[in-house]
Every structure is written in structure tokens, then in C-alpha cells.
Backbone as a chain_set.jsonl record, in Angstrom:
{"seq": "MEKVIDAYFDTCDQGKDRDIVIYKKGKAVGTETIRESIPYSMEGIVLALGFWSYSALTEYAQKDGEFPKVLSRARTRIARDLIEGGLQNRYNPKIVTLILSSKHEYQVKLDLPPGATILIGVQGTSKPTGDGDKPALKAPAKAIAIID", "coords": {"N": [[0.865, -1.187, 0.088], [1.983, 1.104, 0.685], [3.441, 1.71, -1.408], [1.536, 2.116, -3.544], [0.596, 4.455, -2.448], [2.747, 6.279, -2.753], [3.046, 6.206, -5.439], [0.729, 7.58, -6.039], [1.335, 10.261, -5.158], [3.441, 10.593, -6.517], [2.19, 10.804, -9.372], [0.446, 13.102, -8.873], [2.402, 15.033, -8.421], [3.521, 15.035, -11.136], [1.643, 16.213, -12.439], [-0.919, 17.453, -14.73], [-1.889, 18.189, -17.971], [-3.24, 21.525, -19.031], [-5.185, 23.568, -20.997], [-5.002, 26.875, -21.838], [-6.328, 29.865, -22.714], [-5.022, 32.577, -24.788], [-5.17, 35.849, -24.583], [-4.98, 39.074, -26.422], [-5.258, 42.328, -26.071], [-7.734, 42.173, -25.536], [-8.87, 40.133, -27.336], [-9.111, 36.825, -28.271], [-6.352, 35.152, -29.236], [-5.245, 32.64, -29.321], [-4.198, 29.463, -28.068], [-2.56, 27.955, -25.251], [-0.799, 25.34, -23.962], [-0.273, 24.138, -20.494], [1.386, 22.53, -17.874], [0.223, 21.698, -14.867], [0.442, 20.83, -11.223], [-1.04, 18.426, -9.547], [-3.199, 18.928, -6.802], [-2.574, 17.323, -3.471], [-4.739, 14.938, -1.806], [-6.679, 13.433, 0.642], [-8.82, 12.051, -0.414], [-8.034, 11.296, -2.981], [-5.926, 9.425, -2.36], [-7.836, 7.685, -1.271], [-9.082, 6.636, -3.568], [-6.902, 5.968, -5.29], [-6.139, 3.46, -3.84], [-8.071, 1.963, -3.945], [-10.306, 2.111, -2.483], [-13.836, 2.525, -1.478], [-14.728, 4.776, 0.223], [-13.509, 7.086, 2.482], [-14.158, 6.454, 5.229], [-14.152, 3.65, 4.903], [-11.511, 3.125, 4.465], [-9.991, 3.966, 6.79], [-11.163, 2.084, 8.436], [-10.033, -0.313, 7.536], [-7.412, 0.589, 7.866], [-7.136, 0.086, 10.878], [-7.095, -2.51, 11.091], [-4.619, -3.5, 10.003], [-1.227, -3.997, 10.814], [0.978, -2.133, 10.025], [0.075, -0.461, 8.271], [-1.519, 1.853, 9.277], [0.583, 3.523, 10.333], [1.753, 4.32, 7.754], [-0.305, 5.53, 6.573], [-0.83, 7.636, 8.16], [1.651, 9.045, 7.641], [1.054, 9.649, 5.08], [-1.032, 11.572, 5.357], [0.019, 13.587, 6.899], [1.955, 14.558, 5.039], [0.199, 15.529, 3.062], [-0.868, 17.514, 4.612], [1.141, 19.123, 5.171], [1.634, 20.041, 2.328], [-0.544, 21.496, 2.18], [-0.4, 23.375, 3.838], [2.055, 24.739, 3.045], [1.528, 25.481, 0.382], [-0.77, 27.274, 0.987], [0.656, 29.395, 2.301], [2.256, 30.104, 0.083], [0.613, 31.0, -1.719], [-0.031, 29.341, -3.53], [-2.428, 27.917, -3.036], [-5.751, 28.816, -2.204], [-5.927, 30.511, 0.788], [-8.235, 30.297, 2.559], [-9.558, 28.082, 1.685], [-7.608, 26.214, 2.14], [-7.629, 26.538, 5.138], [-9.985, 25.544, 5.702], [-9.99, 22.803, 4.548], [-7.965, 21.788, 6.284], [-9.027, 22.156, 8.796], [-11.384, 20.383, 8.785], [-10.479, 18.14, 7.671], [-8.176, 17.389, 8.5], [-7.94, 17.553, 11.441], [-6.939, 19.991, 12.387], [-7.092, 23.041, 14.307], [-8.804, 26.115, 14.267], [-8.078, 28.495, 16.404], [-8.448, 30.811, 18.943], [-6.581, 32.333, 21.228], [-6.783, 33.615, 24.302], [-6.095, 35.607, 26.89], [-6.702, 34.795, 30.618], [-9.621, 35.839, 31.813], [-10.369, 37.742, 29.739], [-12.212, 39.935, 28.101], [-14.474, 39.905, 25.14], [-15.723, 41.907, 22.666], [-17.884, 42.333, 20.15], [-18.724, 44.161, 17.354], [-20.423, 46.364, 15.109], [-18.948, 48.654, 12.987], [-19.329, 51.742, 11.813], [-20.689, 54.583, 9.982], [-23.688, 56.514, 11.621], [-27.0, 57.027, 11.349], [-29.765, 59.043, 12.373], [-33.127, 57.322, 13.164], [-36.266, 57.567, 11.691], [-38.158, 57.957, 13.985], [-36.526, 58.488, 15.942], [-35.503, 56.678, 17.742], [-33.587, 54.315, 17.676], [-30.231, 54.477, 16.335], [-29.677, 53.887, 12.785], [-27.4, 51.919, 10.715], [-25.456, 53.246, 8.099], [-24.428, 52.025, 4.965], [-20.988, 51.658, 3.814], [-20.3, 49.164, 6.216], [-18.147, 47.665, 9.001], [-17.44, 44.739, 10.541], [-16.078, 44.488, 13.724], [-13.87, 43.621, 16.317], [-13.17, 43.966, 19.618], [-10.683, 43.196, 21.973], [-10.103, 42.769, 25.324]], "CA": [[0.043, -0.068, -0.051], [2.947, 2.393, 0.513], [3.97, 1.903, -2.812], [0.606, 2.799, -4.321], [0.409, 5.867, -2.014], [3.853, 6.975, -3.319], [2.713, 6.383, -6.967], [-0.269, 8.712, -6.179], [1.897, 11.299, -4.804], [4.35, 11.013, -8.037], [1.146, 11.203, -10.167], [0.042, 14.493, -8.565], [3.712, 15.79, -8.846], [3.599, 15.08, -12.584], [0.583, 16.89, -12.925], [-1.637, 17.246, -15.846], [-1.887, 19.353, -19.034], [-4.502, 22.272, -19.05], [-5.023, 24.542, -21.929], [-5.365, 28.426, -21.309], [-6.571, 30.91, -23.837], [-4.142, 33.744, -24.586], [-5.836, 37.112, -25.035], [-4.172, 40.392, -26.672], [-6.121, 43.472, -26.506], [-9.254, 41.643, -25.203], [-9.44, 39.218, -28.01], [-8.56, 35.371, -28.127], [-5.499, 34.932, -30.204], [-4.511, 31.19, -29.304], [-4.135, 28.696, -26.637], [-1.158, 27.334, -24.837], [-0.913, 24.113, -22.881], [0.581, 24.289, -19.464], [1.261, 21.364, -16.959], [-0.016, 22.062, -13.401], [0.555, 19.743, -10.472], [-2.57, 18.144, -8.93], [-3.244, 18.97, -5.168], [-2.971, 16.001, -2.841], [-5.896, 14.821, -0.975], [-6.979, 12.015, 1.105], [-9.825, 11.445, -1.311], [-7.252, 10.764, -4.103], [-5.295, 8.366, -1.871], [-8.836, 6.647, -0.925], [-9.495, 6.129, -4.756], [-5.8, 5.318, -5.64], [-5.867, 2.346, -2.959], [-9.389, 1.228, -4.516], [-11.551, 2.058, -1.473], [-14.959, 3.451, -1.951], [-14.949, 5.633, 1.105], [-12.584, 7.28, 3.75], [-14.136, 5.546, 6.318], [-13.596, 2.22, 4.581], [-9.989, 3.285, 4.449], [-9.751, 4.051, 8.11], [-11.536, 0.81, 9.07], [-9.357, -1.215, 7.189], [-6.072, 0.964, 8.66], [-7.141, -0.291, 12.125], [-6.81, -4.104, 11.311], [-3.271, -3.709, 9.702], [-0.306, -3.492, 11.812], [1.791, -1.189, 9.649], [-0.726, 0.71, 7.514], [-1.811, 3.036, 10.199], [1.719, 4.522, 10.167], [1.721, 4.625, 6.195], [-1.612, 6.307, 6.273], [-0.513, 8.954, 9.063], [2.628, 9.841, 6.918], [0.455, 10.393, 3.824], [-1.856, 12.667, 5.949], [0.877, 14.696, 7.312], [2.362, 14.99, 3.684], [-0.881, 16.257, 2.432], [-1.23, 18.684, 5.511], [2.353, 19.909, 4.488], [1.422, 20.682, 1.217], [-1.629, 22.461, 2.084], [0.106, 24.537, 4.512], [2.97, 25.457, 2.27], [0.778, 26.007, -0.677], [-1.398, 28.264, 1.366], [1.526, 30.36, 2.517], [3.014, 30.676, -1.022], [-0.35, 31.51, -2.351], [-0.476, 28.333, -4.64], [-3.802, 27.615, -2.925], [-6.553, 29.749, -1.459], [-5.572, 30.005, 2.137], [-9.515, 30.098, 3.169], [-9.795, 26.825, 1.463], [-6.627, 25.409, 3.195], [-7.962, 26.407, 6.525], [-11.266, 24.678, 5.687], [-9.622, 21.505, 4.738], [-7.149, 21.369, 7.472], [-9.756, 22.123, 10.046], [-12.436, 19.42, 8.637], [-9.896, 16.766, 7.416], [-6.998, 16.91, 9.101], [-7.789, 17.849, 12.804], [-6.384, 21.255, 12.714], [-8.396, 23.914, 14.767], [-8.701, 27.624, 14.228], [-8.216, 28.865, 17.816], [-8.095, 32.095, 19.528], [-5.917, 32.232, 22.396], [-7.279, 34.83, 24.986], [-5.697, 35.611, 28.562], [-7.81, 34.504, 31.425], [-10.622, 36.882, 32.038], [-10.372, 38.632, 28.582], [-13.533, 40.141, 27.339], [-14.297, 40.063, 23.651], [-16.751, 42.751, 22.33], [-18.069, 42.182, 18.828], [-19.82, 44.978, 17.201], [-20.413, 46.838, 13.816], [-18.192, 49.974, 12.82], [-19.901, 52.589, 10.414], [-21.527, 55.94, 10.479], [-25.014, 56.196, 11.916], [-28.071, 58.346, 10.994], [-31.004, 58.716, 13.465], [-34.084, 56.651, 12.477], [-37.383, 58.416, 11.878], [-38.729, 57.923, 15.283], [-35.545, 59.046, 16.87], [-35.209, 55.822, 18.719], [-32.178, 53.81, 17.529], [-29.609, 54.987, 15.074], [-29.4, 53.124, 12.01], [-26.027, 52.29, 10.204], [-25.394, 53.552, 6.798], [-23.276, 51.173, 4.338], [-20.43, 50.32, 4.024], [-20.105, 49.029, 7.71], [-17.357, 46.868, 9.103], [-17.412, 44.041, 11.654], [-14.872, 44.916, 14.58], [-13.72, 42.999, 17.547], [-12.114, 44.444, 20.508], [-10.282, 42.181, 23.087], [-9.737, 43.654, 26.471]], "C": [[0.8, 1.255, -0.076], [3.235, 2.694, -0.689], [2.854, 2.497, -3.697], [0.171, 4.209, -3.867], [1.558, 6.791, -2.75], [3.614, 7.233, -4.849], [1.563, 7.541, -7.128], [0.32, 9.822, -6.057], [2.718, 11.747, -6.219], [3.175, 11.356, -9.088], [0.686, 12.432, -10.189], [1.273, 15.495, -8.82], [3.731, 16.169, -10.381], [2.762, 15.966, -13.045], [-0.271, 16.594, -14.149], [-1.714, 18.598, -16.55], [-3.446, 20.123, -18.977], [-4.158, 23.341, -20.19], [-5.613, 25.968, -21.558], [-5.465, 29.138, -22.611], [-5.679, 32.066, -23.561], [-5.07, 34.989, -25.326], [-4.598, 38.31, -25.342], [-5.183, 41.351, -27.041], [-7.696, 42.984, -26.375], [-9.712, 40.574, -26.3], [-8.509, 37.887, -27.946], [-7.665, 35.412, -29.302], [-4.827, 33.567, -30.287], [-4.792, 30.928, -28.116], [-2.852, 28.161, -26.436], [-1.611, 26.381, -23.744], [0.202, 24.372, -21.656], [0.425, 23.129, -18.569], [1.104, 22.012, -15.46], [-0.138, 20.758, -12.459], [-0.824, 19.644, -9.824], [-2.44, 18.178, -7.348], [-3.228, 17.642, -4.747], [-4.123, 16.065, -2.085], [-5.97, 13.165, -0.366], [-7.939, 11.237, 0.283], [-9.012, 10.76, -2.69], [-6.339, 9.561, -3.608], [-6.441, 7.322, -1.593], [-9.16, 5.787, -2.396], [-8.438, 5.429, -5.315], [-5.59, 3.842, -4.959], [-7.101, 1.233, -3.365], [-10.662, 1.008, -3.504], [-12.544, 2.973, -2.024], [-15.34, 4.686, -1.066], [-13.772, 5.953, 2.152], [-12.818, 6.491, 4.678], [-13.992, 3.984, 6.229], [-12.135, 2.13, 4.819], [-9.522, 3.184, 6.02], [-9.904, 2.715, 9.074], [-10.477, -0.104, 8.734], [-7.819, -0.949, 7.978], [-6.132, 0.423, 10.249], [-6.769, -1.542, 12.233], [-5.356, -4.204, 10.931], [-2.246, -3.071, 10.386], [0.567, -2.157, 11.278], [1.136, -0.113, 8.971], [-1.13, 1.899, 8.195], [-0.497, 4.287, 10.007], [1.963, 5.081, 8.896], [0.789, 5.9, 5.876], [-1.206, 7.701, 6.931], [0.513, 9.755, 8.157], [2.007, 10.379, 5.746], [-0.579, 11.719, 4.363], [-1.051, 13.822, 6.236], [1.702, 15.212, 5.866], [1.467, 15.877, 3.125], [-1.039, 17.786, 3.211], [-0.117, 19.627, 5.24], [2.248, 20.797, 3.428], [0.575, 21.669, 1.07], [-1.126, 23.648, 2.745], [1.045, 25.446, 3.751], [2.359, 26.136, 1.246], [-0.109, 27.18, -0.364], [-0.552, 29.451, 1.59], [2.144, 30.95, 1.349], [1.962, 31.162, -2.219], [-0.648, 30.595, -3.667], [-1.997, 27.662, -4.468], [-4.51, 28.769, -2.011], [-6.593, 29.511, 0.067], [-7.16, 29.808, 2.873], [-9.829, 28.626, 2.862], [-8.807, 25.902, 2.036], [-6.992, 25.302, 4.521], [-9.154, 25.58, 6.714], [-10.794, 23.382, 5.545], [-8.768, 21.04, 5.9], [-7.953, 21.149, 8.84], [-10.826, 20.876, 9.814], [-11.705, 18.227, 8.341], [-8.767, 16.568, 8.012], [-6.645, 17.351, 10.735], [-7.412, 18.97, 13.269], [-7.404, 22.203, 13.519], [-7.916, 25.285, 14.567], [-9.137, 27.956, 15.772], [-7.81, 30.172, 18.15], [-7.81, 32.018, 20.854], [-6.141, 33.554, 23.246], [-6.495, 34.577, 26.478], [-6.73, 35.308, 29.292], [-8.472, 35.904, 31.799], [-10.745, 37.969, 31.019], [-11.773, 38.723, 28.407], [-13.52, 40.542, 25.75], [-15.839, 41.061, 23.414], [-16.966, 42.657, 20.818], [-19.202, 43.162, 18.323], [-19.554, 45.5, 15.724], [-19.913, 48.329, 13.636], [-18.815, 50.633, 11.647], [-20.31, 53.801, 10.955], [-22.982, 55.648, 10.434], [-25.917, 57.383, 11.528], [-29.356, 57.983, 11.848], [-32.15, 58.286, 12.573], [-35.237, 57.846, 12.455], [-37.981, 58.658, 13.117], [-37.986, 58.395, 16.279], [-35.207, 57.986, 17.713], [-33.828, 55.315, 18.782], [-31.567, 54.158, 16.349], [-29.654, 53.797, 14.067], [-28.141, 53.221, 11.07], [-26.256, 52.387, 8.688], [-24.359, 52.552, 6.286], [-22.193, 52.099, 3.907], [-20.236, 50.372, 5.783], [-19.101, 47.829, 7.953], [-17.698, 46.172, 10.591], [-16.243, 44.122, 12.358], [-14.851, 43.867, 15.71], [-12.69, 43.616, 18.446], [-11.657, 43.477, 21.655], [-9.504, 43.239, 24.071], [-8.581, 42.773, 27.311]], "O": [[0.425, 2.269, -0.664], [3.296, 3.861, -1.074], [3.172, 3.326, -4.55], [-0.438, 5.002, -4.586], [1.282, 7.881, -3.252], [3.93, 8.283, -5.407], [1.478, 8.273, -8.114], [-0.072, 10.657, -6.872], [2.671, 12.824, -6.814], [3.384, 12.409, -9.692], [0.468, 12.991, -11.264], [1.121, 16.596, -9.349], [3.909, 17.308, -10.812], [3.062, 16.566, -14.077], [-0.294, 15.431, -14.552], [-1.647, 19.722, -16.051], [-4.524, 19.534, -18.903], [-3.055, 23.88, -20.286], [-6.699, 26.055, -20.987], [-4.646, 28.933, -23.507], [-5.52, 32.529, -22.431], [-5.536, 34.938, -26.465], [-3.563, 38.431, -24.685], [-5.861, 41.286, -28.066], [-8.636, 43.411, -27.047], [-10.858, 40.133, -26.212], [-7.326, 37.936, -27.609], [-8.176, 35.701, -30.384], [-3.982, 33.32, -31.148], [-5.358, 31.613, -27.264], [-2.097, 27.924, -27.379], [-2.49, 26.544, -22.897], [1.353, 24.749, -21.878], [-0.721, 22.69, -18.473], [1.941, 22.809, -15.037], [-0.732, 19.756, -12.858], [-1.576, 20.596, -9.617], [-1.618, 17.481, -6.754], [-3.755, 16.776, -5.446], [-4.541, 17.155, -1.696], [-5.487, 12.118, -0.797], [-7.935, 10.006, 0.24], [-9.465, 9.785, -3.289], [-6.014, 8.725, -4.45], [-6.128, 6.133, -1.655], [-9.425, 4.585, -2.417], [-8.699, 4.351, -5.849], [-4.858, 3.059, -5.565], [-7.083, 0.02, -3.158], [-11.596, 0.208, -3.561], [-12.324, 3.916, -2.784], [-16.135, 5.528, -1.484], [-13.137, 5.004, 2.613], [-11.917, 5.768, 5.103], [-13.779, 3.226, 7.175], [-11.619, 1.135, 5.328], [-8.714, 2.323, 6.367], [-9.206, 2.35, 10.02], [-9.973, -0.721, 9.672], [-7.166, -1.834, 8.531], [-5.045, 0.366, 10.823], [-6.168, -1.908, 13.243], [-4.748, -5.064, 11.569], [-2.231, -1.857, 10.59], [0.803, -1.235, 12.059], [1.552, 1.042, 9.05], [-1.05, 2.971, 7.597], [-0.585, 5.47, 9.679], [2.36, 6.244, 8.826], [1.026, 6.9, 5.198], [-1.256, 8.75, 6.289], [0.318, 10.946, 7.917], [2.345, 11.496, 5.356], [-0.765, 12.716, 3.666], [-1.386, 14.945, 5.86], [2.006, 16.403, 5.804], [1.868, 16.961, 2.701], [-1.252, 18.868, 2.664], [-0.353, 20.825, 5.087], [2.605, 21.975, 3.431], [0.654, 22.555, 0.22], [-1.356, 24.782, 2.326], [0.925, 26.671, 3.757], [2.576, 27.342, 1.128], [-0.279, 28.045, -1.223], [-0.944, 30.521, 1.124], [2.561, 32.108, 1.4], [2.296, 31.582, -3.327], [-1.319, 30.97, -4.628], [-2.627, 27.077, -5.349], [-3.884, 29.491, -1.235], [-7.157, 28.539, 0.571], [-7.159, 29.06, 3.85], [-10.347, 27.952, 3.753], [-9.202, 24.8, 2.416], [-6.803, 24.258, 5.146], [-9.34, 24.966, 7.764], [-11.152, 22.636, 6.456], [-8.935, 19.925, 6.394], [-7.708, 20.319, 9.715], [-11.124, 20.333, 10.878], [-12.229, 17.182, 8.727], [-8.34, 15.414, 8.031], [-5.515, 17.471, 11.208], [-7.466, 19.153, 14.486], [-8.599, 22.028, 13.285], [-6.726, 25.573, 14.692], [-10.25, 27.74, 16.25], [-6.802, 30.635, 17.618], [-8.677, 31.667, 21.654], [-5.628, 34.581, 22.8], [-6.377, 33.479, 27.022], [-7.825, 35.492, 28.761], [-7.814, 36.916, 32.04], [-11.19, 39.062, 31.37], [-12.503, 37.741, 28.535], [-12.722, 41.327, 25.238], [-16.88, 40.811, 24.022], [-15.96, 42.993, 20.193], [-20.365, 43.078, 18.718], [-18.542, 45.107, 15.143], [-20.571, 49.199, 14.206], [-18.807, 50.07, 10.552], [-20.307, 54.069, 12.156], [-23.531, 54.887, 9.637], [-25.515, 58.543, 11.428], [-29.843, 56.858, 11.959], [-32.249, 58.722, 11.426], [-35.114, 58.885, 13.103], [-38.363, 59.82, 13.259], [-38.472, 58.718, 17.363], [-34.472, 58.363, 18.626], [-33.005, 55.671, 19.625], [-32.239, 54.176, 15.318], [-29.667, 52.676, 14.574], [-27.78, 54.318, 10.644], [-27.11, 51.717, 8.108], [-23.456, 52.212, 7.051], [-22.474, 53.269, 3.647], [-20.07, 51.394, 6.449], [-19.173, 46.932, 7.112], [-18.107, 46.801, 11.567], [-15.232, 43.84, 11.714], [-15.904, 43.283, 15.967], [-11.519, 43.768, 18.098], [-12.599, 42.975, 22.269], [-8.69, 44.127, 23.819], [-8.07, 43.238, 28.329]]}, "num_chains": 1, "name": "protein.A"}
């Protein structure tokens, strides 16, 4: 199984061809083929190994003595690629955060000192309402957080 996983990573690294349209002065003047690497994914490993779902793969991994280590190493390699790709703008950082938090057990965490107060509000100019009761915000407004 380690050989199949390594072959999967090699295939991703080799990439696939993609045609892009070349524009000059707003008009398409031709196409060019570029080779792009394929992002690693656990789903890709699942399919490369011939499993039908990630849960089936993890169930099998619990039965095999060495396979959990191989699978853990693959997950770490995928997470490293996501982190480095997000830092280098190869991947959308928001998507990287989503994948890492949902598939790789990373947590987006806000560390606060003990007793800290968080106030979340909206910043923007306000105008009085017709009844003079509560002011209404005029667009654009921004959400702000104040940490005490």
C-alpha cells in the first residue's frame, strides 16, 4: 500500500495538462498548454487504493499493523503541502483552512488571556431613524472585535 500511495503522490507531482486561452487587447489569439501539479488529497489516496470511502480506508487501517503509520505519514504530507501551498499563494488560504480544520484535525483557535472580554460590534457611520429611537447604520459597515 505504501507503493500505491507513493505512486499517487508521484502522479500528482507530474501533474496534468491544461489549455489556457491567450488574449491580446481583449481578443483570444490562441491557446497554450501548461502543466499543473495536482493538489494532494485524502480522497485521492482513497481512490488510488481502491476503497469506496474514507471511512472504509480508516476501518481497514485499524486492522493492519503497519498501514496506520503509512496512512498517518500520507496525511502529514498532504497537510504539509496544504500549509506550504497556502503560505505561497498556490492555494486559496481560506480553502486550506477549511480542509485542514475539517479533514486534518487542525483547529482555528483564538488564545485569550484569562478574564479577557471580547466585544463584537459593527463600525460605521449612523444616522437617526425617523422615530429617533435607535440609530441605523449607513453602508458600508465593518465588523470589528475588541479584545480587552
